[in-house]
KEZAMI-86591 format. One record per residue (C-alpha): x, y, z; residue number from 0; chain; residue in one letter. Coordinates in steps of 0.2 Angstrom, whole numbers, plus 5000, padded with zeros to 4 digits. Each point is the difference from the previous one (the first is absolute). Layout:
residues N
     x     y     z   nr  kette  rest
     X     Y     Z  NUM      A     A
...
***
This chain:
residues 324
     x     y     z   nr  kette  rest
  5019  5067  4877    0      A     M
  5015  4988  4998    1      A     A
  5016  5008  5002    2      A     A
  5014  5002  4985    3      A     P
  5013  4987  5000    4      A     S
  5018  5002  5006    5      A     P
  5006  5000  4982    6      A     T
  4987  5016  4997    7      A     F
  5005  5008  5016    8      A     R
  5017  4999  4994    9      A     R
  4996  5006  4983   10      A     H
  4990  5015  5008   11      A     A
  5018  5004  5010   12      A     V
  5008  5003  4983   13      A     W
  4988  5012  4996   14      A     I
  5001  5010  5016   15      A     L
  5019  5002  4996   16      A     C
  4997  5010  4985   17      A     L
  5000  5017  5007   18      A     G
  5015  4998  5007   19      A     S
  5008  4990  4989   20      A     A
  4998  5012  4985   21      A     A
  5011  5013  5009   22      A     A
  5015  4990  4995   23      A     F
  5010  5006  4984   24      A     T
  4997  4991  4985   25      A     L
  5013  4992  4989   26      A     G
  5008  5006  4985   27      A     A
  4989  4993  4985   28      A     P
  5009  4989  4989   29      A     T
  5007  5008  4983   30      A     A
  4989  4996  4986   31      A     G
  4986  4995  5011   32      A     S
  4984  4998  4989   33      A     A
  4988  5007  5015   34      A     E
  5002  5016  5010   35      A     P
  5004  4997  5018   36      A     K
  4984  5007  5008   37      A     P
  5005  5013  5012   38      A     T
  4997  4999  5020   39      A     E
  4984  5011  4998   40      A     A
  4993  4989  4987   41      A     E
  5004  4983  5009   42      A     L
  4992  5006  5017   43      A     R
  4984  5006  4991   44      A     A
  4998  4983  4993   45      A     E
  5004  4992  5016   46      A     L
  4988  5009  5009   47      A     A
  4986  4994  4987   48      A     K
  5006  4982  5001   49      A     L
  5001  5001  5020   50      A     N
  4982  5005  5000   51      A     K
  4994  4986  4987   52      A     K
  5009  4988  5009   53      A     I
  4991  5003  5016   54      A     D
  4984  4999  4992   55      A     K
  5004  4982  4993   56      A     L
  5006  4995  5016   57      A     I
  4984  5005  5009   58      A     E
  4990  4990  4984   59      A     S
  5012  4986  5002   60      A     Y
  4995  4999  5017   61      A     A
  4983  4999  4997   62      A     A
  4999  4987  4987   63      A     K
  5009  4990  5012   64      A     R
  4986  5001  5013   65      A     E
  4986  4998  4988   66      A     S
  5009  4984  4993   67      A     L
  5002  4993  5017   68      A     Q
  4982  5001  5002   69      A     K
  4996  4994  4983   70      A     A
  5012  4985  5005   71      A     Q
  4990  4997  5018   72      A     K
  4983  5002  4990   73      A     A
  5005  4987  4989   74      A     E
  5005  4987  5013   75      A     A
  4984  5002  5007   76      A     V
  4991  4997  4983   77      A     A
  5010  4984  5000   78      A     K
  4995  4995  5016   79      A     R
  4982  5002  4994   80      A     N
  5002  4992  4984   81      A     L
  5007  4984  5010   82      A     Q
  4985  5000  5012   83      A     R
  4988  5002  4985   84      A     A
  5010  4984  4991   85      A     E
  4996  4992  5017   86      A     E
  4981  5005  5001   87      A     E
  4999  4994  4981   88      A     Y
  5008  4984  5000   89      A     A
  4989  4995  5017   90      A     A
  4984  5006  4990   91      A     A
  5004  4991  4986   92      A     K
  5002  4984  5009   93      A     Q
  4984  5002  5009   94      A     E
  4991  5003  4984   95      A     V
  5008  4985  4992   96      A     D
  4994  4989  5014   97      A     S
  4983  5006  4999   98      A     I
  5001  4996  4981   99      A     V
  5007  4983  5003  100      A     Q
  4985  4997  5013  101      A     L
  4988  5004  4989  102      A     R
  5006  4990  4988  103      A     Y
  5000  4985  5012  104      A     Q
  4982  5004  5004  105      A     S
  4994  5000  4981  106      A     S
  5010  4984  4996  107      A     A
  4992  4992  5017  108      A     G
  5015  4998  5011  109      A     S
  4999  5011  5013  110      A     L
  5005  4992  5017  111      A     P
  4985  4992  5008  112      A     S
  5001  5013  5015  113      A     L
  4992  5014  4988  114      A     L
  4986  4986  4998  115      A     F
  4997  4998  5019  116      A     A
  4981  5000  5004  117      A     P
  4999  5017  5008  118      A     D
  5007  5009  4984  119      A     L
  4991  4999  4983  120      A     S
  5009  4999  4984  121      A     G
  4991  5018  4995  122      A     A
  5008  5007  5016  123      A     A
  5017  4994  4999  124      A     V
  5001  5007  4981  125      A     M
  4992  5017  5008  126      A     E
  5013  5001  5013  127      A     Q
  5014  4995  4988  128      A     L
  4993  5014  4987  129      A     T
  5000  5013  5014  130      A     A
  5018  4995  5005  131      A     Q
  5006  4999  4982  132      A     Q
  4992  5018  4997  133      A     S
  5008  5008  5013  134      A     A
  5017  4993  4997  135      A     H
  4996  5007  4982  136      A     L
  4999  5017  5009  137      A     Q
  5016  4996  5010  138      A     G
  5010  4994  4984  139      A     F
  4992  5018  4990  140      A     A
  5005  5010  5015  141      A     D
  5018  4994  5000  142      A     S
  5003  4999  4983  143      A     L
  4995  5017  5000  144      A     G
  5012  5006  5015  145      A     R
  5014  4990  4991  146      A     R
  4998  5010  4984  147      A     E
  4999  5017  5008  148      A     Q
  5016  4993  5011  149      A     A
  5009  4996  4984  150      A     A
  4997  5016  4992  151      A     E
  5005  5011  5013  152      A     R
  5015  4990  5002  153      A     A
  5004  5003  4981  154      A     A
  4995  5018  5002  155      A     R
  5011  5002  5014  156      A     L
  5014  4991  4993  157      A     T
  4999  5011  4983  158      A     D
  4999  5017  5010  159      A     E
  5017  4993  5011  160      A     I
  5009  4998  4982  161      A     K
  4994  5019  4994  162      A     E
  5006  5005  5017  163      A     E
  5017  4993  5000  164      A     A
  5002  5005  4982  165      A     K
  4996  5019  5005  166      A     E
  5010  4998  5016  167      A     V
  5015  4994  4989  168      A     Q
  4997  5014  4988  169      A     S
  5001  5012  5013  170      A     Q
  5016  4993  5008  171      A     R
  5008  4999  4981  172      A     D
  4998  5018  4999  173      A     E
  5005  5006  5015  174      A     A
  5017  4988  4998  175      A     E
  5003  5008  4983  176      A     D
  4997  5018  5008  177      A     L
  5012  4995  5015  178      A     I
  5013  4994  4987  179      A     D
  5000  5017  4989  180      A     D
  4999  5009  5020  181      A     I
  5015  4988  5003  182      A     K
  5010  5005  4981  183      A     D
  4998  5019  5004  184      A     K
  5007  4997  5018  185      A     L
  5016  4994  4992  186      A     D
  5001  5015  4990  187      A     R
  5001  5009  5015  188      A     L
  5013  4990  5008  189      A     V
  5015  5013  5003  190      A     P
  5018  5001  4992  191      A     V
  5012  4996  5013  192      A     G
  5013  5014  5004  193      A     S
  5018  4997  4994  194      A     G
  4997  4990  4984  195      A     R
  5013  5004  4987  196      A     R
  4995  4999  4982  197      A     A
  5007  4985  4998  198      A     D
  4989  4993  5012  199      A     G
  5012  4997  5016  200      A     T
  4999  5008  5014  201      A     W
  5009  5012  5010  202      A     A
  5005  4997  5018  203      A     P
  4991  5008  5012  204      A     Q
  5001  5005  5019  205      A     L
  4988  5000  5013  206      A     P
  4990  5015  5002  207      A     T
  4985  5007  5013  208      A     G
  4994  4995  5016  209      A     A
  4996  4982  4993  210      A     D
  5020  4996  4996  211      A     N
  4996  4994  4983  212      A     I
  5004  5004  4982  213      A     T
  4990  5010  4991  214      A     D
  4997  4986  4986  215      A     R
  4996  4989  5015  216      A     T
  4987  5012  5007  217      A     R
  4992  5002  4982  218      A     I
  4998  4981  4999  219      A     M
  4993  4999  5018  220      A     R
  4987  5015  4997  221      A     D
  4994  4993  4983  222      A     A
  4996  4982  5008  223      A     I
  4992  5009  5014  224      A     K
  4988  5009  4989  225      A     R
  4999  4987  4988  226      A     R
  4994  4986  5015  227      A     F
  4990  4999  5014  228      A     D
  5014  4994  5011  229      A     L
  4994  4992  5016  230      A     P
  5015  5002  5011  231      A     Y
  5016  5011  5002  232      A     T
  5014  5003  4986  233      A     V
  5017  4998  5008  234      A     G
  5015  5008  4991  235      A     C
  5016  5005  5009  236      A     Y
  5007  4991  5014  237      A     R
  5019  5005  5006  238      A     P
  5003  4980  5004  239      A     T
  5014  4996  4987  240      A     N
  4995  4984  4992  241      A     D
  5008  5000  4984  242      A     G
  4982  5005  4993  243      A     G
  4993  5016  4991  244      A     E
  4991  5007  5017  245      A     H
  5014  5009  5008  246      A     P
  5005  5008  4984  247      A     L
  4981  5007  4998  248      A     G
  4997  4989  4985  249      A     R
  4987  4987  5004  250      A     A
  4983  5000  5008  251      A     C
  4991  4984  5009  252      A     D
  4980  5001  4996  253      A     F
  4994  4992  5015  254      A     M
  4985  4986  4998  255      A     M
  4998  4995  5016  256      A     S
  5006  5005  5017  257      A     T
  5010  4989  5014  258      A     G
  5007  4988  4987  259      A     G
  4984  4991  4996  260      A     A
  4996  4993  4984  261      A     M
  4988  5013  4989  262      A     P
  4983  4997  4997  263      A     T
  4997  4994  4982  264      A     A
  4993  5017  4996  265      A     A
  5016  5008  5006  266      A     N
  5012  4987  4991  267      A     L
  4989  5003  4985  268      A     K
  5003  5018  5002  269      A     L
  5019  4997  5003  270      A     G
  5001  4991  4982  271      A     D
  4992  5015  4993  272      A     E
  5012  5013  5008  273      A     I
  5015  4989  4993  274      A     S
  4992  4998  4983  275      A     A
  4998  5018  4998  276      A     W
  5017  5005  5007  277      A     A
  5008  4988  4989  278      A     L
  4989  5006  4984  279      A     K
  5006  5018  5003  280      A     N
  5017  4996  5006  281      A     R
  5010  5009  4985  282      A     A
  4988  5015  5003  283      A     K
  5002  5003  5019  284      A     L
  5019  4993  5001  285      A     G
  4996  4983  5009  286      A     V
  5014  4989  5002  287      A     K
  4991  4984  5007  288      A     Y
  4985  4994  5011  289      A     V
  5001  4986  5013  290      A     I
  4983  4992  5004  291      A     W
  4995  4983  5008  292      A     R
  5019  4994  5001  293      A     Q
  5002  5003  4981  294      A     R
  5010  5015  4994  295      A     I
  4998  5008  4981  296      A     N
  5012  5012  4991  297      A     H
  4988  5002  4986  298      A     G
  5005  4983  4992  299      A     S
  4988  4988  5009  300      A     G
  4998  4993  5017  301      A     W
  5012  4989  5009  302      A     R
  5001  4993  5016  303      A     F
  5008  5006  5014  304      A     M
  5010  4988  5015  305      A     S
  4988  5000  5017  306      A     D
  5005  5013  5010  307      A     R
  4989  4991  5014  308      A     G
  4984  5012  5004  309      A     G
  4985  5007  4992  310      A     I
  5008  5017  5000  311      A     T
  5017  4997  4995  312      A     A
  4994  4988  4986  313      A     N
  4988  5014  4995  314      A     H
  4985  4992  5001  315      A     Y
  4992  5015  5008  316      A     D
  5005  5015  4988  317      A     H
  5006  5003  4984  318      A     P
  5020  5007  5001  319      A     H
  5003  5014  4987  320      A     I
  5018  5005  4996  321      A     S
  5004  5016  4989  322      A     M
  5016  5005  4991  323      A     F
***
């Protein structure tokens, strides 16, 4: 069976994150909200059901893709058979046309003199032509039948492929709708960073714990680790005072490659997703800014940064997230 695409594998990871993500504290409901915020238990139960349904859809999607590939191969064979049948049909038709022309010439008395040589009687020549015409007509009929069968099979397989493709797309659309629903529910589980004041500003925090980062930074880091399938380590505190947030325990780097190498296309996309998610939830988490791929975003859009001379220094191999 064909393996699910990378996109679907990444979506499946989102689902696996749900059990641990649900342990976060839910944000306070908005005053006057039309719909009551679901409880943690309700969200966990609903997401568990969606988890099972997504797994079945992924299996079905993979099966349909395999079936579609087989149908496409069969269609290619049918088209080749049709081409051969067309060539046989053309050859047989040419032979029949030649014999018809010979018979016409015989009736008109204009056959080449070779046909009326002393060792061949006119009756023998006509008998030979008749036999050849009969054989070629049979070959013509057979090739015509094969051509029609090949054309019918090619048309039938084309229709089957269209139906398979529609079904595959329908399965994909349904899966993506459910995944969007899961993403919405995951975002409801994003925790509120500690130290947020009533006016939306953030109280200063000192680093704590063995990891030497602030509680607000720790909440952000753990939320991303639960939300995404991270390929490499997360680095937060470092003692070097470079004028940034790391020595203050207020920043984390989410590595997308190692050794200063450019990330793969899949990990570049993952870095995009992590950066977008952090910015989307910046007001809830207390994100100050995000740096990624030599750009910085304080919440009002990306702007390019000066070249610092390397892949890591320019943040091409890791999103950097700083906290208030």
